[in-house]
C-alpha positions, 0 to 999 in steps of 0.5 A: 258366382255363387261361390264368390258371393259366399266368400263375400258373405263369409268375410262380412260375417267374420268382420261383423263378429270381429267388430262386435268382439272389439266393442265388447272388449273395449267395454270391459276395459272401460269398466275395469279402468273405472273400477280400478282407477276410481273417480278422479279427484275434483279440484274445482272447489278447493283449487286455491288450497291445492295451489297453496299446498303445492307451492308451500316451502318444503321446510322451515328452520327453527332456531331458539324458538324463532321460525325462519322461512328461507327467503331467497334474496333478489339479484339486488342483494349482491351489493348487500351481503347483510341481507343475503346473510340474514335471509339464509346464512344466519341459520347456521352462522348465527348459531354454529350449526354443523361446525360453522363459525359464528359471525362475530367470533374472531377466534373461529374466523381467524384462520379462515380469514388468513386463508384469504377471500379466494379460498373463502369464496371457493368454499362457500360457493362450491361447498367444503367438508373439513375437520370442524364442520361442513359447508354445503355449496352456497349454504344449500341455497342453490339459486343464489348467484356467486356474487350474492354468496361472495357479498355474504362472505364479505359481510361475515368476514367484516363482522368477524375481524 
């Protein structure tokens, strides 16, 4: 019996050493993590500033000194191509950026209009790269609906005949 008591004492002693070693290792890891990671940034004081920075537009378009914030039109704008055009398309189609035809330039639109609305819609929605320029899909405004893009194309065509 004394032999089995020694085994139990040995196991208990070994377990105690193992728990102490684990606690020491956990302490070392905790100290290292805090030393390397540093203090977390406190955001309670400037929470509204951080939110404003995170949701700010990634960029602005500047044309001839005017700064335009790209505003994505609402679903109601599908019936109003002018508002879709003014909210984003005008950044290129008012100035001719990237070879885009300027709205009202009958010569620039003549061949495009002759190709038909189906082709104009397809190129405006899916994007197009031609000899004279580039049209990104949906003008770079991926959250425009197809109906909104078509309404803007209709507005530009009507204004350029």
